[in-house]
C-alpha positions in Angstrom: 94.4 140.5 72.0 94.7 138.0 74.9 93.0 135.4 72.7 95.4 136.0 69.8 98.4 135.7 72.1 97.1 132.5 73.6 96.4 131.1 70.1 100.0 132.0 69.0 101.4 130.4 72.1 99.5 127.2 71.3 100.8 127.3 67.7 104.4 127.7 69.0 103.9 124.8 71.4 102.5 122.6 68.6 105.5 123.4 66.5 107.9 122.8 69.3 106.4 119.3 69.9 106.3 118.4 66.2 108.7 115.7 65.1 111.9 117.2 63.9 114.4 116.1 61.2 117.4 114.0 62.2 120.6 113.5 60.2 120.0 109.8 60.1 116.6 110.3 58.5 117.9 112.8 56.0 120.4 110.3 54.8 118.1 107.3 54.7 115.4 105.9 52.5 112.9 106.7 51.1 113.8 110.2 50.0 112.1 112.9 52.1 111.3 114.7 48.8 109.0 111.8 47.8 109.2 109.8 44.6 111.4 112.1 42.6 112.1 111.8 38.9 115.2 112.6 36.8 116.1 112.9 33.1 112.6 113.5 31.9 112.0 112.9 28.1 109.0 112.9 25.9 109.3 110.2 23.3 109.7 111.3 19.6 106.3 110.0 18.8 104.7 111.8 21.7 103.3 108.6 23.2 105.3 108.3 26.4 107.1 110.3 29.0 110.1 108.5 30.3 112.2 109.2 33.4 114.6 107.8 35.9 113.5 107.1 39.5 115.3 105.8 42.6 114.0 102.8 44.5 112.0 103.0 47.7 114.8 101.1 49.5 117.7 102.9 47.7 117.0 106.3 46.3 120.5 106.2 44.6 119.7 103.1 42.5 117.9 104.4 39.4 115.5 102.5 37.1 113.9 103.6 33.9 110.1 104.3 34.1 107.5 105.4 31.7 104.1 107.2 31.7 101.9 106.2 28.8 100.0 109.2 27.6 97.3 107.0 25.9 96.3 104.7 28.8 97.5 107.1 31.5 99.5 104.4 33.4 102.9 104.6 35.1 105.2 101.6 35.4 108.8 100.6 35.5 110.1 100.0 32.0 113.6 98.7 32.8 114.9 97.3 36.1 118.5 98.2 36.4 119.2 95.3 38.8 117.9 92.8 36.3 120.2 94.2 33.6 123.3 94.4 35.8 123.0 92.9 39.3 126.4 94.2 40.4 128.2 97.2 38.8 131.9 97.3 38.2 132.8 100.7 36.8 135.9 101.6 34.8 138.1 104.5 36.0 137.0 106.5 33.0 133.3 106.1 33.9 134.0 107.0 37.5 135.7 110.1 36.3 132.9 111.0 34.0 130.4 110.6 36.9 132.5 112.8 39.1 132.5 115.5 36.4 128.7 115.1 36.0 128.1 115.2 39.8 126.5 111.8 39.6 129.1 109.8 41.5 126.7 108.7 44.2 124.2 107.2 41.7 124.0 103.6 40.4 121.9 101.8 37.8 120.6 103.7 34.8 122.0 107.2 34.7 121.2 108.0 31.1 119.2 106.8 28.0 118.2 107.9 24.6 115.3 107.4 22.2 115.4 106.1 18.7 113.9 108.6 16.2 110.8 106.5 15.6 110.1 106.2 19.4 110.2 102.4 19.3 113.5 101.6 20.9 115.6 102.9 23.8 119.4 102.8 24.1 120.4 102.2 27.7 124.0 102.2 29.0 124.7 100.7 32.4 128.1 99.9 34.0 130.0 99.8 30.7 127.5 97.7 28.8 125.0 98.9 26.2 121.5 97.6 25.7 118.9 98.2 23.0 115.4 97.9 24.3 112.2 97.5 22.3 109.6 99.5 24.3 106.9 97.0 23.2 109.0 94.2 24.8 111.1 95.8 27.5 111.9 92.5 29.1 113.8 91.4 26.0 116.7 93.8 26.3 119.5 93.1 23.9 123.2 93.8 24.7 124.7 95.4 21.7 128.1 96.4 23.1 130.3 95.8 26.1 133.7 96.6 27.4 133.5 100.0 29.2 131.4 101.7 26.7 131.2 105.5 27.0 128.8 108.2 25.6 126.5 106.0 23.5 124.0 107.5 21.0 121.5 106.4 18.5 122.1 108.2 15.2 119.5 110.8 14.1 117.8 108.6 11.5 118.2 105.4 13.6 120.5 103.4 11.4 123.5 103.3 13.8 124.5 103.1 17.4 127.7 104.9 18.3 129.9 104.9 21.3 133.5 105.4 22.6 135.6 102.5 23.9 139.3 102.6 24.8 139.6 106.2 23.5 138.3 105.4 20.0 135.0 105.9 18.2 132.8 102.9 17.2 129.5 102.4 15.4 127.2 99.5 15.1 125.1 99.2 11.9 121.7 98.2 13.2 120.7 96.8 9.9 123.5 94.2 9.9 124.5 94.2 13.6 128.1 94.6 12.6 130.4 96.7 14.8 132.9 99.0 13.1 135.9 100.9 14.7 136.1 104.3 13.1 139.3 105.5 14.7 142.4 103.5 15.7 145.0 105.9 17.1 143.3 106.4 20.4 145.7 105.3 23.2 148.1 106.9 25.7 147.6 110.6 25.5 145.5 110.5 22.3 141.7 110.6 22.7 139.1 110.4 20.0 135.4 111.5 20.4 135.8 112.5 24.0 135.7 115.8 25.9 138.9 116.6 27.8 138.9 117.2 31.5 138.4 121.0 31.6 135.7 120.7 28.9 133.7 118.2 31.0 134.3 120.1 34.3 134.0 123.7 33.2 132.3 123.9 29.7 129.4 121.5 30.4 130.7 119.5 27.4 129.3 116.1 27.9 130.3 114.6 24.5 133.1 114.7 22.1 131.3 113.8 18.9 128.3 115.0 16.9 126.1 113.2 14.3 125.0 114.8 11.1 121.2 114.8 11.0 121.1 112.6 7.9 123.4 109.9 9.4 126.0 110.6 6.7 128.9 111.8 9.0 130.2 112.3 12.5 132.2 115.3 13.6 134.5 114.4 16.4 137.1 115.9 18.7 140.6 114.4 18.8 142.9 115.7 21.4 146.4 115.0 22.7 147.0 115.7 26.3 150.8 115.2 26.1 151.5 119.0 26.6 149.5 119.0 29.9 151.7 118.7 33.0 151.4 115.5 35.0 150.3 115.9 38.6 151.3 113.0 40.8 148.5 112.6 43.3 148.4 110.3 46.3 144.9 108.9 46.5 144.8 107.7 50.1 142.2 105.0 50.8 141.4 103.2 54.0 143.5 100.2 53.2 146.0 101.4 50.5 147.6 104.4 48.9 147.6 104.8 45.1 149.8 107.1 43.2 147.8 108.6 40.3 149.5 110.5 37.5 146.8 112.9 36.3 147.2 115.4 33.5 145.8 118.4 35.2 146.1 121.8 33.4 146.5 124.3 36.3 146.1 128.1 35.5 148.8 129.2 33.1 149.7 125.6 32.1 149.5 124.2 28.5 146.1 122.7 27.6 145.5 119.7 25.3 146.1 120.0 21.6 142.7 119.7 20.0 141.6 118.8 16.5 138.3 118.5 14.8 137.6 115.7 12.2 134.8 114.3 10.2 134.4 110.6 9.6 132.0 108.7 7.4 130.3 105.8 9.3 129.7 104.1 6.0 133.3 104.1 4.6 135.4 105.1 7.6 137.0 107.9 5.6 138.4 110.7 7.8 138.8 114.4 6.9 140.5 117.2 8.9 138.7 120.4 9.7 141.0 123.4 10.1 140.7 125.1 13.5 142.9 128.1 12.7 146.6 129.1 13.0 146.4 129.5 16.7 146.4 126.1 18.3 146.0 127.4 21.9 142.2 127.6 21.7 139.2 125.9 23.2 136.9 123.9 20.9 133.8 124.4 23.0 130.9 123.2 20.8 130.1 121.6 17.4 126.8 121.1 15.6 125.3 120.5 12.2 122.9 122.5 10.1 119.4 121.0 9.6 120.3 119.7 6.1 123.7 118.3 7.1 125.4 120.5 4.5 127.3 122.6 7.1 129.3 121.7 10.2 129.3 124.5 12.8 131.9 124.8 15.5 132.5 127.3 18.2 136.1 128.4 18.8 137.0 130.3 22.0 140.3 132.1 22.5 142.5 131.0 25.4 141.8 134.3 27.2 138.1 133.6 26.6 137.5 137.2 25.5 136.5 136.1 22.0 134.1 133.4 20.7 133.6 132.6 17.0 130.9 130.6 15.4 132.5 129.0 12.2 130.6 127.4 9.4 132.3 124.6 7.5 131.0 123.3 4.1 130.6 119.6 4.6 131.5 118.8 1.0 134.5 121.2 0.4 135.5 122.1 4.0 135.5 125.7 3.0 135.0 127.9 6.1 133.3 131.2 7.1 133.1 132.9 10.4 129.4 133.7 10.9 129.5 135.4 14.4 132.2 136.9 16.6 131.4 137.6 20.2 133.8 139.7 22.3 134.0 140.9 25.8 136.5 142.9 27.9 136.1 140.2 30.6 134.9 136.9 29.2 132.4 135.5 26.7 130.1 132.9 28.2 129.4 129.5 26.5 125.8 128.5 25.8 123.8 125.6 24.4 121.1 127.6 22.6 122.2 127.2 18.9 119.2 125.9 16.9 118.8 125.5 13.1 115.4 126.0 11.5 114.2 123.4 9.2 113.9 125.9 6.3 117.7 125.8 6.1 117.7 129.6 6.0 118.2 130.7 9.6 119.4 129.8 13.1 118.9 130.9 16.7 121.9 132.2 18.6 122.2 133.5 22.2 124.4 136.3 23.4 125.0 138.6 26.4 126.2 141.5 24.2 123.8 144.0 25.7 124.4 143.0 29.3 121.7 140.4 29.5 121.4 137.0 27.8 119.0 137.1 24.9 118.1 135.2 21.7 118.8 136.4 18.2 117.8 135.1 14.7 120.4 135.0 12.0 120.5 133.9 8.4 123.0 131.2 7.3 125.4 133.8 6.1 125.7 135.3 9.6 123.5 138.3 9.0 121.4 139.3 12.0 117.7 139.3 11.2 116.2 140.5 14.5 116.2 139.9 18.3 113.8 137.3 19.6 114.1 138.5 23.1 115.3 141.8 24.6 115.0 144.0 27.7 116.5 144.3 31.2 116.0 140.6 31.8 117.7 137.5 30.5 117.0 133.9 29.6 118.6 130.9 31.3 118.2 128.6 28.3 116.3 127.8 25.2 113.9 125.0 25.9 112.2 124.3 22.6 111.6 125.5 19.1 108.1 125.3 17.7 108.5 126.2 14.1 104.9 125.2 13.1 103.5 127.9 15.4 106.4 130.3 15.1 107.5 130.4 18.7 110.3 129.5 21.1 110.1 128.5 24.8 112.6 129.7 27.2 113.5 129.4 30.9 114.0 132.7 32.8 113.8 134.5 36.1 112.2 137.5 34.4 109.5 137.9 37.0 111.6 137.1 40.1 115.3 136.6 40.3 114.9 133.8 42.8 112.4 131.9 40.6 112.5 129.9 37.4 109.6 130.0 35.0 108.9 129.0 31.4 108.0 131.6 28.8 106.9 131.7 25.2 108.3 134.2 22.6 107.4 134.8 19.0 110.0 133.7 16.6 109.5 136.8 14.5 110.5 139.1 17.4 107.2 140.8 17.8 107.0 139.8 21.5 110.8 140.2 22.3 110.2 142.5 25.3 106.9 140.9 26.4 107.1 137.2 26.6 104.1 135.1 27.7 104.6 133.3 30.9 103.5 129.7 30.5 104.2 128.2 34.0 102.4 129.5 37.1 103.0 129.3 40.8 105.8 131.2 42.4 108.9 129.0 42.8 111.0 126.8 40.6 109.9 125.3 37.3 112.1 123.0 35.1 110.4 122.2 31.8 111.2 119.4 29.3 109.5 119.7 25.9 108.6 117.3 23.2 110.6 117.7 20.0 107.7 119.5 18.3 106.9 121.7 21.2 103.3 120.4 21.4 103.6 119.1 25.0 105.9 119.6 27.9 106.7 118.1 31.3 106.8 120.6 34.2 108.7 119.9 37.4 107.6 122.4 40.0 108.7 123.0 43.6 108.7 125.7 46.2 110.2 125.9 49.7 107.0 124.3 51.0 106.1 122.1 48.1 108.2 119.0 47.1 108.8 118.5 43.4 105.5 117.9 41.5 105.6 116.7 37.9 102.8 117.4 35.4 102.3 117.0 31.7 101.0 120.2 30.1 100.0 121.8 26.9 102.1 124.6 25.4 99.9 127.2 27.0 100.5 125.7 30.4 97.1 123.9 30.7 97.2 120.7 32.6 97.0 117.4 30.8 97.8 114.9 33.5 99.8 114.5 36.7 102.9 112.4 36.2 103.8 112.6 39.9 101.5 114.8 42.0 103.7 114.1 45.1 101.2 115.6 47.5 102.4 116.3 51.0 99.7 114.0 52.5 99.7 111.5 55.3 101.6 108.9 53.3 104.3 111.2 52.1 107.8 110.5 53.6 108.0 114.1 54.8 104.5 114.1 56.4 105.7 113.4 59.9 108.1 116.3 59.7 105.7 118.7 58.1 104.5 120.3 61.3 108.1 121.1 62.3 108.8 122.6 58.8 110.0 126.2 59.0 109.2 128.9 56.5 111.9 130.4 54.3 111.7 134.2 54.0 113.3 136.2 51.2 114.5 139.7 50.9 117.1 142.1 49.4 120.0 144.2 50.5 122.1 146.7 48.6 125.8 146.0 47.7 128.2 148.9 48.2 128.0 149.7 44.5 124.2 149.8 44.7 123.4 146.5 43.0 120.7 144.3 44.5 121.6 141.2 46.6 119.1 138.5 47.4 119.0 136.6 50.6 117.0 133.9 52.3 116.5 133.4 56.1 114.9 130.6 58.1 114.2 131.5 61.7 114.6 128.7 64.3 111.9 126.5 65.8 109.9 128.2 68.6 111.2 131.5 67.4 111.0 134.3 70.0 111.8 137.7 68.7 113.0 138.8 72.2 115.7 136.1 72.2 119.1 136.2 70.5 120.0 133.2 68.3 123.3 132.0 66.7 123.6 132.0 62.9 124.4 129.2 60.5 125.6 131.2 57.4 125.8 128.9 54.3 127.7 130.3 51.4 128.9 129.3 47.9 129.6 132.7 46.4 131.2 131.6 43.2 130.4 132.0 39.5 128.0 129.7 37.7 125.9 129.1 40.8 122.8 130.6 42.5 122.6 129.8 46.2 119.3 131.7 47.0 116.3 130.3 45.1 112.7 129.7 45.8 112.5 125.9 45.5 112.1 122.7 47.6 114.9 123.0 50.0 118.0 121.9 51.6 117.1 119.5 54.4 120.3 120.4 56.3 119.2 124.1 56.3 115.9 123.0 57.8 117.7 120.7 60.3 120.0 123.5 61.5 117.1 125.9 61.9 115.2 123.2 63.9 118.4 122.9 66.1 118.1 126.5 67.1 120.0 128.4 64.4 119.0 131.3 62.2 119.9 130.0 58.8 121.1 132.6 56.3 122.1 132.6 52.6 123.0 135.5 50.4 124.0 135.6 46.7 126.9 138.0 46.4 128.1 139.7 43.2 129.6 137.2 40.8 126.8 134.7 41.3 124.9 133.4 38.3 121.5 134.0 36.7 122.0 137.8 36.8 123.0 140.6 34.4 126.7 140.9 33.3 127.3 144.0 35.5 126.6 141.7 38.5 128.5 138.6 37.3 131.5 140.6 36.1 132.2 142.3 39.4 134.7 139.8 40.6 136.9 139.9 37.4 140.6 139.6 38.1 140.1 139.6 41.9 138.2 136.6 43.2 137.1 137.0 46.7 137.0 140.8 46.9 133.4 141.7 46.2 132.2 138.3 47.3 133.6 138.8 50.9 132.4 142.5 50.9 128.9 141.4 50.0 128.8 138.6 52.5 129.9 141.0 55.2 127.1 143.3 54.2 124.8 140.4 55.1 126.7 139.8 58.3 126.3 143.5 59.2 122.5 143.3 58.5 122.2 140.2 60.7 124.1 141.9 63.5 121.5 144.7 63.6 118.5 142.3 64.0 117.2 142.1 67.5 117.0 138.3 67.4 120.6 137.7 66.2 123.5 137.2 68.5 126.2 139.1 66.5 128.9 137.3 68.5 127.7 133.9 67.4 127.7 134.0 63.6 129.4 131.0 61.9 130.0 130.2 58.3 130.0 127.0 56.2 130.9 126.4 52.6 132.0 123.7 50.2 134.4 124.1 47.2 134.2 127.8 46.2 132.2 128.1 49.4 135.1 126.5 51.3 137.4 129.2 49.8 134.8 131.8 50.8 134.8 130.4 54.4 138.6 130.8 54.7 138.6 134.3 53.2 135.8 135.4 55.5 137.5 134.1 58.6 140.8 135.6 57.5 139.4 139.0 56.9 136.6 139.1 59.5 137.3 136.9 62.5 136.1 139.8 64.6 132.7 139.4 63.0 132.5 135.7 62.3 133.0 133.4 65.3 133.8 130.1 63.5 133.9 128.4 60.1 133.7 125.0 58.4 135.5 124.8 55.1 135.1 121.7 52.9 137.3 121.0 49.8 138.4 124.6 49.5 140.5 126.2 46.8 143.3 127.9 48.7 145.5 129.1 45.8 143.9 129.8 42.5 147.1 128.9 40.6 146.4 125.3 41.6 143.0 125.3 39.9 142.3 124.4 36.3 142.9 126.6 33.3 139.4 127.3 31.8 137.6 128.2 35.0 140.4 130.1 36.7 141.6 132.1 33.7 138.1 133.1 32.8 138.0 135.2 35.9 141.7 135.8 36.7 143.7 135.6 33.5 147.0 133.7 33.9 149.3 133.9 36.9 151.9 135.5 34.7 149.7 138.4 33.5 147.9 138.9 36.8 150.4 138.0 39.5 149.0 140.6 42.0 145.5 139.4 41.4 146.4 135.8 42.2 148.3 136.8 45.3 145.3 138.8 46.5 142.7 136.2 45.6 144.4 133.3 47.3 143.9 132.7 51.0 147.5 132.9 52.1 148.1 136.7 51.9 145.1 137.2 54.3 145.8 134.3 56.6 147.3 136.3 59.5 143.8 137.5 60.2 142.3 134.0 60.8 141.7 133.9 64.5 138.3 132.1 64.8 137.9 128.3 65.2 138.2 126.4 61.9 137.2 122.9 60.8 138.9 121.9 57.6 137.6 118.9 55.6 138.6 117.4 52.3 138.4 114.1 50.3 141.9 112.5 50.1 141.4 111.5 46.4 139.9 114.7 45.1 140.8 115.1 41.4 139.0 118.5 41.0 140.1 120.7 43.9 143.3 118.8 44.5 144.0 117.8 48.1 147.2 119.8 47.8 145.0 122.9 48.4 144.4 121.6 51.9 147.9 120.2 52.6 149.3 123.6 51.8 146.7 125.2 54.1 147.6 122.9 56.9 151.3 123.8 56.5 150.6 127.5 56.4 148.4 127.3 59.6 151.0 125.2 61.4 153.7 127.7 60.6 151.6 130.5 62.1 150.8 128.3 65.1 147.1 128.5 64.4 145.2 125.6 65.9 142.3 124.1 63.9 140.3 121.0 63.5 140.9 118.6 60.5 138.8 115.8 59.0 140.0 114.0 55.8 138.1 111.3 54.0 140.0 108.3 52.6 139.3 107.6 49.0 136.8 110.4 48.7 136.5 112.7 45.6 135.4 116.3 45.6 131.8 115.6 46.5 132.7 113.1 49.3 129.8 111.1 47.9 128.1 108.1 49.4 125.5 107.9 52.2 127.8 107.1 55.1 130.4 109.8 54.2 127.7 112.4 53.6 126.1 111.6 57.0 129.5 111.9 58.6 130.4 115.2 56.9 127.2 116.9 58.0 127.4 115.4 61.4 130.8 117.0 61.8 129.4 120.4 60.6 126.6 120.3 63.1 128.9 119.3 65.9 131.4 122.0 65.2 128.7 124.7 65.0 127.1 123.5 68.3 130.5 123.3 70.0 131.4 126.8 69.2 128.0 128.6 69.0 125.8 126.5 71.2 128.1 125.0 73.9 125.2 124.5 76.3 123.6 122.0 73.8 126.7 120.2 72.7 127.6 118.7 76.0 
């Protein structure tokens, strides 16, 4: 026993002397995660795997790389700095990047393959380049002038893009550019997704090619009905008044239309969307033979979603599927048409879990492809040749992501075959034919590793092994790396809540430690997962904090009974569940229950304020970044999905906001916000400031000139997290903050 105790003491001493993370290193190059990759794609001919990678001297400057499956070599295919040495982005492109959460990135952010696998289309800083993969140094600029959303048509004859709110095509046979729409200006937009579609519906495009290149379906919208919000974007050296059409809860949305245009003739036809104009056009697609255009129409209250088939020749319509819910119907991207032109795959949460179903083209259900008390995250690939589909799911562990195979005929609906192995997080990207896939795997102790695999999961080759060896950027900090532990608690209604906890460096169970409670708490997000981690969590644990996360009811990747719990009263069950976690923490011998602090950003910022307002007796301090303080200030689609409109749910809006609870806020607060935030408008914080002043509540405030919602950029991010650390130490570790 004495030997064991001495050995453990030596281990503790070794850990204590190991080099710890610093904020400067976290926000410097190269990335501590190693040579990461983004936007993985298998070329249509299966010869290459392409991906985006940051530079050693600037992880935010992305270049295009390839791994050649034949000669097993990896090299940079396109140097972004050679194409465009200095970027000057349009306001429209900046806004798109903010919606896509890529505002901090530069260089090549997206690309697409030609159908024959011989050429790549690469947009960068408003210019559009066509690149022959056999001669990548001979990139040809095919369009310029703030080009948005470029695509190569399915058969490869055309390149399409949006410029100045209109749709254009280039015939690659002749090189001639043709403008297909001409009325895009002012409040009229063609082939674009509107603000709430980009922000809340994951709608990254506003136009859709027919598989045979014969037509393009596109969205046309008029944002004239949307109220204008006059925002003051305060920069370090100037103030700009921005008039943004922002549809807050209960306000009018854009007027949307769906049209079909011929790239050959330019002829435009209108597709009827129904008598009710106050709807959301959330998706559009084409059947495999291009004979039918399919669009998804969601009611304004989001309780009904219809899949409508339109005959491409006659424009005659038929509703194929109608999904309804007493709360809301979720939007998915799992619609796939089989090449036999007789059936398609559809996903639904109708039985309480998200599953796949096979339908015929008349909308008749054939059978379920998946079923049971588990759900899929997304459909990854359709392998018609072998009669199977591949899906991503947390079937085996809620905190994990794995890839599974299911038979298309439904014979394995309740017993999918797991393809990926290793507990943790797998993201898979499949070749079009499903014959090979790229697996990106990580765990709390394993940085992202990328491998090329067969459909059964067998290894073909490492694309990026990323071993944590002596040359890895994280190697010098590995000895100080702390384990993340996972567990479950029960909510008051009996549902299971997952948590993670990191105990501090040199942990001594006989001592009591302060707590860094990190929360998000909102829909569409999972905060507790078993993957390569958050460096700031590690940093705070190494600074002597117990680091705690808990996914409350309403969080994503769970059954509908779990996600629906916050309907019409945002903040009620979320706060209740977080306080269940706080209560559990307070009972642990190693936790100082009087030194529990909370931090959150966006919805997490809202949660921080609600927790302090309702439980300042249990939570000693909080840091709230870019919070929603009044849900009537937030956008239509997100807010009304959970709350309805302010008119129909006035009591719910009053309860869900921060202000009706604010008299209970007694603990120290640090409030931070970007002064040019166009998502959670800065007005949320100015109103909060006013309310606190009127109550004579003293608080700390940090605002960031010119910063959007993510307060992106290396220096601002370093400053934000430095402020968070300092405020936690000042209030929970006063002996170390001097």
